[in-house]
ROTI-478808 format. One line per field, with one value per residue (C-alpha): residue number from 1; residue in one letter; x, y, z. Coordinates in nm, 4 decimals. Last residue first. Layout:
BEGIN
nr: c(NUM;...)
rest: c(A;...)
c1: c(X;...)
c2: c(Y;...)
c3: c(Z;...)
This chain:
BEGIN
nr: c(101;100;99;98;97;96;95;94;93;92;91;90;89;88;87;86;85;84;83;82;81;80;79;78;77;76;75;74;73;72;71;70;69;68;67;66;65;64;63;62;61;60;59;58;57;56;55;54;53;52;51;50;49;48;47;46;45;44;43;42;41;40;39;38;37;36;35;34;33;32;31;30;29;28;27;26;25;24;23;22;21;20;19;18;17;16;15;14;13;12;11;10;9;8;7;6;5;4;3;2;1)
rest: c(P;G;I;A;T;W;V;E;R;M;D;A;R;A;T;D;D;V;L;K;R;V;V;G;A;L;P;R;L;G;E;Y;E;N;G;G;A;G;V;F;V;V;A;D;F;D;A;A;R;V;D;T;L;L;R;D;P;T;V;P;E;G;P;P;S;E;P;H;P;P;V;P;A;N;A;A;G;A;T;V;V;A;V;G;P;A;R;G;L;F;Q;R;V;E;V;Y;D;P;Y;W;L)
c1: c(-3.5971;-3.7521;-4.0575;-4.1104;-4.3719;-4.6598;-4.9891;-5.2902;-5.6112;-5.9121;-6.1717;-6.1613;-6.1049;-5.8231;-5.6566;-5.6835;-5.5117;-5.2239;-5.1891;-5.2061;-4.9384;-4.7175;-4.7449;-4.6870;-4.3681;-4.2376;-4.0223;-3.8954;-4.0641;-4.1305;-4.1080;-4.1002;-3.7275;-3.6893;-3.8778;-3.6186;-3.5586;-3.8161;-4.1750;-4.4994;-4.8164;-5.1291;-5.4413;-5.7464;-5.5965;-5.6902;-5.8678;-5.5382;-5.3993;-5.0358;-4.8895;-4.6665;-4.5213;-4.3961;-4.5042;-4.3719;-4.0686;-3.7333;-3.5876;-3.2115;-3.1116;-3.0345;-2.7812;-2.8791;-2.9592;-2.6969;-2.6229;-2.9966;-3.0833;-3.0522;-3.3440;-3.3645;-3.4952;-3.8453;-3.8174;-3.9622;-4.0999;-4.4015;-4.4289;-4.7542;-4.8612;-5.1648;-5.3662;-5.6268;-5.5020;-5.2328;-4.8831;-4.7817;-4.8796;-4.6306;-4.3595;-4.3955;-4.3963;-4.0890;-3.9004;-3.9660;-3.8945;-3.5816;-3.4489;-3.4688;-3.4960)
c2: c(14.2464;14.4911;14.5982;14.7430;14.6957;14.7353;14.5766;14.5324;14.4156;14.3703;14.6081;14.4188;14.7451;14.8364;14.4971;14.5304;14.8700;14.7229;14.4314;14.6669;14.8937;14.5904;14.4626;14.8106;14.8558;14.5103;14.6178;14.9439;15.2547;15.4261;15.2042;14.8280;14.7623;15.1019;14.9911;14.9401;14.6092;14.3329;14.2830;14.3270;14.1798;14.0993;13.9953;13.7735;13.6136;13.4730;13.7927;13.9807;13.7812;13.6734;13.5366;13.8384;13.8104;13.4662;13.1996;12.9947;13.2213;13.0713;13.2413;13.2533;13.1682;13.4410;13.7018;14.0435;14.2686;14.5006;14.2723;14.2109;13.8504;13.6004;13.5364;13.1764;13.1518;13.1462;13.5121;13.8513;13.7159;13.5695;13.3951;13.2238;13.1929;12.9797;13.0947;12.8631;12.8992;13.1658;13.0256;13.0817;13.4483;13.5090;13.2931;13.4631;13.8108;13.7424;13.5725;13.8385;14.1422;13.9822;13.8889;14.2205;14.0744)
c3: c(19.7483;19.9905;20.1782;20.5206;20.7917;20.5539;20.6525;20.4278;20.5831;20.3632;20.2253;19.8933;19.7078;19.9487;19.9110;19.5319;19.5398;19.7406;19.4987;19.2003;19.3494;19.4198;19.0623;18.9217;19.1255;19.0306;18.7334;18.8878;18.7493;19.0796;19.3842;19.4425;19.4797;19.6493;19.9560;20.2229;20.3955;20.4222;20.5256;20.3343;20.4851;20.2862;20.4716;20.4199;20.1116;19.7692;19.6634;19.6931;19.4026;19.4135;19.0886;19.0122;19.3625;19.2652;19.5054;19.7985;19.8306;19.9305;20.2373;20.2942;20.6519;20.8990;20.9937;21.1299;20.8377;20.6871;20.3900;20.3387;20.4234;20.1400;19.9051;19.7836;19.4283;19.2885;19.1892;19.2867;19.6107;19.7814;20.1182;20.2088;20.5712;20.6506;20.9502;21.1024;21.4576;21.4957;21.5508;21.1880;21.2141;21.4955;21.3376;20.9987;21.1515;21.3656;21.0837;20.8190;21.0347;21.1841;20.8363;20.6575;20.3108)
């Protein structure tokens, strides 16, 4: 988790009328900021990433630090690829600032 990316995006979207922000992660456990990130509070996901369906949202935004957690043959790589593919099929917004554990 790259804390400044997460907090700034969440606060910006959270101020928009009618927008509900849902945080998803690899586990239902608090995620501390990346060791090189500016300090911040751990973030507990609202949902597991494996439970997120693109059809349930108007936009999908990935924030974090690095992308190697979701690349290649890593356990969540297929889940993320499917989510990205589903956003494209639904002709919805998908935004990548950075992704990470």
